[in-house]
ZAKE-917424 format. One record per residue (C-alpha): x, y, z; residue in three letters. Coordinates in steps of 0.5 Angstrom, whole numbers, plus 500, padded with zeros to 3 digits. Example, Ala and Ser with C-alpha at 12.3 -4.5 7.8 and 13.67 -1.06 7.14 Angstrom:
// residues 2
525491516ALA 527498514SER 
This chain:
// residues 420
649199502MET 646192501LYS 645190494PRO 638189495ILE 637196498PHE 641199492ARG 637195487VAL 630198491SER 633205491LEU 635205483CYS 628202481LEU 625208485LEU 629213482ALA 627210475ALA 620210477VAL 619217481LEU 624222476LEU 620220470PRO 613220473PHE 614227477SER 617230471VAL 611227466GLY 606230472GLN 608237472TYR 609237464GLN 602234463SER 599239468MET 602245464LYS 599242457ALA 592241460HIS 592248462GLN 594250455MET 589246452LEU 583248456PHE 586256458SER 580261458GLU 580267453ALA 585272456PRO 581278458GLN 581284453GLN 576290452GLN 572288446VAL 568292442ASN 561289442LEU 559287435THR 551287433PRO 548281435ALA 545277428PRO 538279427PRO 533273428LEU 529272421ASP 522271424PRO 520266418ASP 526261420LYS 527256426PRO 533258430THR 539253432VAL 543255438VAL 549253440VAL 551253447ILE 558255450LEU 561254456GLY 562261460ASP 570258460ASP 571253455VAL 568249450SER 570244445GLU 572247439VAL 570241433SER 563240438ASP 562247437VAL 564249430LEU 562242426GLY 554243428PRO 554250427TYR 557250420GLN 552244418VAL 546248420PHE 548254418ALA 551251411ALA 543248410SER 541255409GLY 535253413LYS 536256420TYR 538262424ASN 544259427VAL 547263433VAL 551261439THR 549263446ALA 553263453ALA 551265460PRO 554272459GLU 556276452ARG 564276453ARG 570273450PRO 570265451VAL 575260449ALA 574254445LEU 579248446THR 586249443GLY 587257443GLY 581259439LEU 577265442ASP 570267440LEU 564272442LEU 558269443PRO 552272439HIS 548273445TYR 548272452ALA 542267455LEU 538272457SER 538277451GLU 537271447LEU 530269451ASP 528276449GLN 529276442LYS 527269440LEU 520269437HIS 519261438HIS 522256442PRO 529254439PRO 528248433ALA 535245436VAL 539246442VAL 546244441VAL 550242447VAL 558241446PRO 563238451ASN 563243456ILE 569241461PRO 568245467PHE 560244467ILE 560243474ARG 563250476ASP 558255478GLN 559260472GLU 555255468ASN 550253472ALA 545258468PRO 547253462LEU 544247466VAL 538251468SER 537254461TRP 537247458LEU 532244463LYS 527250460LYS 528248453GLN 526241455GLY 520243456LYS 518245449HIS 516238446PRO 518241439ASP 525243441THR 531238439VAL 536238444ILE 543235441MET 549233445SER 555232442ILE 561228444CYS 562229452SER 556234451GLY 552228454ALA 555229461ASP 552236461THR 545233458LEU 545228463ALA 546232469LEU 539236467THR 536229468GLY 533230460LEU 536223459LEU 533219464ASP 530213462GLY 533214455LYS 538211450LYS 544216449ALA 551215447THR 558220448GLY 565219447HIS 568212448TRP 573214453SER 568217457ASP 564210458ARG 566208465SER 565215468ARG 558216465LEU 555209466GLU 557210473LYS 555217474GLN 548216471PHE 546209471PRO 539211470GLN 541213462VAL 541207457HIS 548208454TRP 550205448THR 557205445TRP 556202437ASP 553208434ALA 555215431ARG 548218434TYR 543216438VAL 536219436ASP 531218442ALA 526223440GLY 527230443GLN 534228445GLN 539226440VAL 546224442THR 553223438SER 559219440ALA 566223440GLY 567229437VAL 566228429LEU 560224430SER 557231432GLY 557232424ILE 553226423ASP 548227428ALA 547234426SER 546232419LEU 541227422HIS 537232425VAL 537236419LEU 535230415LYS 529229420ARG 527237420LEU 528239413ALA 529233409GLY 534228406PRO 535232400GLU 538238404THR 542234409ALA 546231403HIS 546237399GLN 550240406THR 554234406ALA 557235400GLN 558243401LYS 562241406MET 566235402ASN 564230408TYR 565224405ALA 562220411GLN 555222410SER 553214409THR 552215417HIS 545218415LEU 542212413THR 546207418ASN 549210424PRO 552203427GLN 559202428MET 564198431GLN 565202438PRO 572204440PHE 575202447ASP 581204450ILE 588201448ALA 595201449LEU 597205443SER 593211446ASP 598212451SER 602216445ILE 596221448PHE 599221455LEU 607221453LEU 606227448ASN 603231454ALA 608228459SER 614229455TYR 614233449LEU 615239453TRP 619243447ASP 612242442ARG 612247437LYS 608253437THR 605255431TYR 601261428GLN 594261426LEU 592267422PRO 585269423LEU 581272416LYS 575274415LYS 571269412GLY 574263415MET 571256414ASP 569253421GLU 571246419ILE 577248417GLU 579252423LEU 576246427ALA 581242423ALA 587246425LEU 585247432VAL 583240434ASP 588236431THR 595238433PHE 593242440PRO 589236442ALA 594231441THR 599235445PHE 603235439SER 603243438ALA 601249440GLU 597255437LEU 597262437LEU 591266433THR 593273430THR 590278426ALA 592285423PRO 589288429VAL 585286435LYS 578285435GLY 572281432PRO 573277425ILE 567274422GLN 568267420SER 564264413ARG 558263417TYR 558269422GLY 562267428LEU 566273431ASP 573270432LEU 578273437LEU 586273436PRO 590273441ARG 596277438ALA 597281432THR 600279426SER 606284427GLU 607281434GLN 609274431SER 614271427GLU 611264428LEU 611259422GLU 604259420VAL 600253420LEU 595252414LYS 591247410LEU 595244404THR 590240400GLY 583240398THR 577235401GLY 575235408PHE 580239412PRO 581233417PHE 584228412ASP 589234411ASP 591236418THR 591229420LEU 596227414SER 600233417GLN 600231423LEU 603224421ALA 608227417LEU 610232422THR 610228429GLN 609221428ASN 603216426VAL 602213432PRO 599220434THR 595221428ALA 592215429VAL 590216436PHE 588223433GLY 583220429ALA 581215434LYS 579221439ARG 576225433LEU 571219432GLU 574220425TYR 574213421ARG 576215414ALA 584214412GLY 587212418THR 590206414GLN 594211409HIS 598215414PHE 605216413GLU 611218417GLY 615216423ARG 613210428GLY 614210436TRP 621212437TRP 620219438THR 622224444PRO 616223448ALA 617215448VAL 625216449TYR 625221454ARG 622218460PRO 627212459LEU 632217459TYR 630220466LEU 629213468ALA 636212467LEU 638219469LEU 635217476GLY 639210476VAL 645214475VAL 644219480LEU 643214485VAL 649210483LEU 653217484VAL 650219491VAL 652212493GLU 659212491TRP 660220493GLY 657217500MET 662212500ARG 668216498MET 666221504LEU 666215509ARG 673212506LYS 676220507ARG 673220515LYS 676213516VAL 683215513SER 683221518PHE 
């Protein structure tokens, strides 16, 4: 074999083998992150009654899956304030999934909610619904358009929920924001929207949009301040141990952009194929933000997977009344339990755990993805030399070795033929 041909084959193998393995493993990892709720028979719990003397906040859910912190963060903000009926609604009232493997039963189907509401919603929260363009989610877009006709209803998108809100046309000609990683896509798909990327949230009147994930808490506190007053907003932030409430007065920030260091996310998805699975026991009265921190830190960075458990199958109510659904019973699982180890705002704890148990680059990216800007410089743990980094290098080396071994074998075979 000519040297140039040998070198070319070695280079090709060094690229193709890690690329092929990475593509396959990444596909599996994404399927797990965005998996739908398993089909199961669930006894429908009574939907929470709507107090006619309170305004109502509706958090919509995709028919399949929605982003976990986009749902749980705003839900807790408005519920903790004590000023609102706060409910979840989906196209149908059946189990739906949140990213990372947390399932819940919506309080209402959209049609049921319309019959129960005494007044148009005060606020509609639109989380990231990754498959919003699927036919099963079409009723959500239609329902949002209808809510947009009520001038006193604030429609608030969280993170990539801006994509859903832009689909309705309600952002046309208005200033808006979304997750930093969606910048080029949103600007290309919706040029009629005036996108901005240097604010935690943008208030365009009836429409309020937030930047990435935990910026939704800032946007929710802002809307709470606007509708219920600054004292209520500050008290709610304190109740949640949320230290970033300074954004209530100043939403401006330095926008993130895609960087080379973000590659740890792709490397984890592609080459951390033996990631650990933890057990997450669901208990009555669990805090929604604590749940979000546990579910949206490890699985979302492809560092670990979670299996929700409970003593028996069936709905378990969270602190503010969400009906959570476990995927297994406690006796079915002997997995290590994932839990918070400290106090304060839960994401501080889980991101620090992520740095210690995985590595600092993953924790730094996790905070960046979440748009959480507190404490990222204090992470302690391993650096870049991790299985997700060295495995593709080993696969590349293996590809080269395979080419050389095959070439050697073919050369030996030719020599044998000549000798005979």
